[in-house]
C-alpha positions as CSV (number, residue, x, y, z in Angstrom):
1,M,0.0,0.0,0.0
2,L,1.2,3.5,-0.8
3,T,1.2,6.4,1.6
4,T,0.3,10.0,0.8
5,T,-0.3,13.3,2.6
6,V,-3.7,15.0,2.5
7,R,-4.0,18.6,3.5
8,L,-7.4,19.7,4.9
9,D,-8.5,23.0,6.3
10,R,-9.6,23.1,10.0
11,D,-13.3,22.8,9.3
12,L,-13.0,19.8,7.0
13,M,-10.6,18.1,9.4
14,A,-13.0,18.7,12.3
15,R,-15.8,17.1,10.2
16,V,-13.6,14.1,9.3
17,T,-12.7,13.7,13.0
18,L,-16.4,13.9,14.0
19,H,-17.5,11.3,11.5
20,A,-14.6,9.0,12.2
21,E,-15.3,9.0,15.9
22,R,-19.0,8.5,15.3
23,L,-18.2,5.5,13.1
24,G,-15.5,4.2,15.4
25,I,-12.8,4.2,12.8
26,A,-9.5,5.9,12.2
27,K,-9.5,9.2,10.4
28,A,-7.1,7.7,7.8
29,A,-9.6,4.9,7.2
30,L,-12.4,7.3,6.7
31,I,-10.3,9.4,4.2
32,R,-9.2,6.2,2.4
33,D,-12.7,4.8,2.2
34,A,-14.2,8.1,1.1
35,T,-11.5,8.4,-1.7
36,F,-12.2,4.8,-2.8
37,A,-16.0,5.5,-2.9
38,Y,-15.4,8.7,-4.8
39,V,-13.2,7.0,-7.5
40,I,-15.7,4.1,-7.8
41,G,-18.5,6.7,-8.3
42,I,-16.6,8.4,-11.0
43,E,-15.9,5.2,-12.8
44,T,-19.5,4.0,-12.5
45,N,-20.8,7.3,-13.8
46,D,-18.3,7.2,-16.7
47,R,-19.5,3.7,-17.6
48,L,-23.1,4.6,-17.4
49,L,-22.6,7.6,-19.6
50,R,-20.8,5.5,-22.2
51,E,-23.6,3.0,-22.2
52,Q,-26.3,5.8,-22.5
53,V,-24.4,7.4,-25.4
54,S,-24.0,4.1,-27.1
55,D,-27.7,3.4,-26.7
56,V,-28.6,6.8,-28.2
57,L,-26.2,6.3,-31.1
58,S,-27.6,2.8,-31.8
59,Q,-31.2,4.3,-31.9
60,H,-30.1,7.0,-34.3
61,A,-28.3,4.5,-36.5
62,A,-31.4,2.4,-36.7
63,R,-33.5,5.4,-37.6
64,L,-31.0,6.4,-40.3
65,D,-31.1,2.9,-41.7
66,R,-34.9,3.0,-41.9
67,I,-34.8,6.4,-43.7
68,E,-32.2,5.2,-46.1
69,Q,-34.2,2.1,-46.9
70,F,-37.4,4.2,-47.4
71,L,-35.6,6.6,-49.7
72,A,-34.0,3.7,-51.7
73,R,-37.5,2.2,-52.2
74,R,-38.9,5.5,-53.4
75,G,-36.0,6.0,-55.9
76,R,-36.7,2.7,-57.8
């Protein structure tokens, strides 16, 4: 495991301390777990966004195919 330094202002550190004590865990554990949850959230949102964009593009491609087929039939 790697080690890093996190700089927090007094207010945020007080909030971290409060929640860590309330949960009965070390401040470092709270910061580590919060960072992990944040990163997982970003990755999940990115994945969902890619899926949604892919779905929209597929729908538009299907519509375009139907329009092209319609125009091809009319041009005969």
